N, C-alpha and C positions, 0 to 999 in steps of 0.2 A: 126448090127443086135441085136436087143434084145431078148435075152436068156427068155425065157416065163417061164422058170422054177424058174430062178433066180428072176424074176420081181414078182410071185408069194409069193416065197420064203421072199423079200423083204416086200410087202403089210404085208404077215401074222407077220413077226418080227415088224414092224412099229406098228402095229395095237394093237399089243398085250402090246409092250411096250410104248405105249401111252395111252392106256383105262386103263391101272392098276391103282393102286391108286399110286400116289406120291404128290409131293410140287405144281404142276402147277393144277392138277385136285381137291386139297382138296383147292387152293383156288379160281379156276373157280367155283367151287360147292358152295363156302363160299360167292363169289360175286355175283351168280345167285339166292341164297337164300337172300340176303341183298338190292340187286338193280335191281334185274329182268334180264329177258334174254337180252334183247334189250342193257342195258347198260353193258354188258357183253362182246359184240361182240368186241369191241375195246383190250379187254383183251385178248382173245383168238386167235386174228389177230396177235398181239405182241406175244404172246408164238410161234406162229408159224413161223413167220418171223426172230426172234430171234433167235429160235432154228433152224432154216434152216442154217442163217448165220453161226451160231456155227457149223452147220455140216460141211460146206465150208470150213471152217478155219482148222476144225480136218484134213478134208482128205487132205489139203495142207499141212499138219504137226506141227499142231498149238499142238495137241494131245500130244506131245514129251516133251511139256515144263512139263509136270506132272510127265515123266519119270525121268528128270535131276531134279525138284524139287517135290519129293512126296509130302513135308511137305504142298504144295499150297493147294493140293485138300483138306488137313483136316482142313486149315483154311476156305476154301471157304464150307465144310460142317457147321460148327461151324454158321458163319455168317448166312447161309439158316437156320438152326434150330432157329436160333435168332429170325428173320423176321418171322417164321411159328409159334413161341411160342407168338411171338406179335399180331400177326393175330389170334390167337385162343382168346386172352385177347380182342381183340378189336371186337369180335363174339359176346360175352357173353352181353346182354343186349342190344342189336343193332337192333333183330329182332323183340324182343316181345316189343319195345319199351320202356324198362325199363329206359335207358338213350340215350341220344343225342351226340354222339361223333361228328357229323359234317363229319365224312368221306367220301370219294368219290371213285367211282368204279378206279380200275386201267385203267391210260392210256395206251395208245399203247405201247410207247415208255418206260415206266416202265416195262411189263409185259415183253417184249424184253430184256432189260439189264438184268432181274433177272435171264435170263438162265445162267448168267455170275456164278452163286452162286449158279445155281442149280444143286448140284451132278448128280442126276437121266440123267438130259439133255446132262452131258459131257460123261456118261455111253452109253446113246442112241448113242450119236457121233462116239465115240471111237469104239464101238462095230460093227456100220456099217460101219467105214471105214476101220476095218478090216476084215472084214469077204466079205463083198459084193466089194471092189475096185479090180480088177483085178490084177493080178501080170503082164500080159502083156496087149497092147491096148492102147489107148487114154485115159490117166489120167482125163483131161478137160472132155471130153464126160460121163465118167463115172460117175464123180462128179456131174455133172450135173442133169446125170439118176436117182442116188440115192438122189440127192436133190428134184427132181422135184416129186418124188414118197413121198416123206417126206413131201411135199408142200400141197400136197391131202389130205394123210391119218392122218396126223396132227390134224386138225381141226374139222375131221369126226370123229376121236375119242375122243377127248376132250368135243367137243360140248354138249354130253348127259350129261355131269356133270353140265356144266349151266343151260339147259333147266329142269332135275330133281331138281336143288336148286330152279330155278325159279317157277315151278311147286308148291314144297312144301309154297312158298310163297304166291300164289295165292289161293291155297287150304286149308291152314291151317289156322282157326280163332282162335281158342281154344289157351289165351294167355298161359296157362301152358304147352301145348303140344309144342308152341314156344319154352317155356324157355328150356324144352329138348332137342329139336333141337342143341338149340344153345350150351349147356354145352355138348351134343354129338358130334357135331362138334369140338368144341375145344379141345376135349378128342381124336379126330383124329387127330388134329392137331400136338398135344402134341405127340402122339404114332407116328407120320409121324418124328416129329422133332428127337425121341428118336434113331427110326430106321436109320435116316441118319447119326447121331453121331457114333452108332454104330456098322455100317457096313463098315467093312473090304475091 
């Protein structure tokens, strides 16, 4: 039987972790801004399925790899930071049409695979596994439970970021404001990349 208190705690945990700024939200915001909401849906879906798969693997013990090889997580952080810097570079000029870079929205499988190098996603999975898996009872049922909740809450939490980016794209007509938004988003990605690398 599902413990209602644990359910509320799990929903609250996931919502706060998913809705707060991080690599996924920054990328979804940028995608909504650049390509619009509808073209960002596969990106959102990829993040969700990729992370839930990651969560299941961590619950089955994959997260222990980081305990055995702690430097592996540092390597993933650097890869993630480099990608965010690249994304920030690509944002500049794309929204205001200063340059045409021929870029396309992230595909479903690309967004799913990005979770491999996303340190925040690993943190969310590890904390969920350590905090919400019971010491007794069915491991399989518990994993299905926390994974199902993640499957529901993840897209609900990150979709507003894409919607916000899309709204800016549709509402902002002034080219100078578009340029400022581009540089602001690029700066946010730079800060996110730095925080990821510095995070212990």
